[in-house]
N, C-alpha and C positions, 0 to 999 in steps of 0.2 A: 175252236177245237174242231178237228176233223176225226171222223170215225171210219175205219175200214171194217168190212163185214165178211164173215163166212157165208157163202151162199148156202141156202138150205131150202127146205120144202116151201117155207114162206120167205118172201123177200126180206133181206136184211135181218136174218134171224139172230145171229150172235156176233158181238164185236170181236175183231181179231187184232186190231191195233188202234191206238189213239195218237193224235198229235197234240202235244201240250207245249205251249211256248215255243212253237216252231220245231220241236223235236219229236220224231215219231218213236213210239214205244210199243213193242209187241205185248199183247195181253198174254200173260202166262197162265192165268187161271180165272175163271168166273166163279167168284166166291158165292154169290147169290143173285137171283133175279126174281122179281115179283111185279105184279100189277097193283097200282093204287088208283083210287078214284079221287079226282079233284073235288073238294067239297063245294066249291063255288060254281064251277062249270059242269060238274058231273061227268067230265071226260076222263077216260082211262089213260093212265100214264104208266110207263114201264121203267123200273129202276134196276140197274145192274150195279153190283159191287164187284170190281175187278182188281186183280193183282197184275200190275204192269211191271215193266223192268225197273222203274224208279219209284214205285210206291203203289198205294192202294187208292183207287178212285171210285167215287159213287157217281154214276151217270144217270141222268133223267132224260127220258125221251117222251115228248108229248104228242107224237105222231108226225110232227113237222120239224121240230128243233131239238137240239141237244144242249144240255148244260151240265157242268160239274157242280154237284151240291155237297 
């Protein structure tokens, strides 16, 4: 999966598009965003729930990698 970002005050602040199965979808709405702490590593992760053109996706960012959960 690839993520495109809106540039902001902080680098890579908000996702603007995602590529799922080779198809790019514009993000129409960010439904929610929050930070969680990994109970094992104690590292902070950010979760976005987004409405894209073809569905709702939950995106997890651990500081380096993205995954759909």
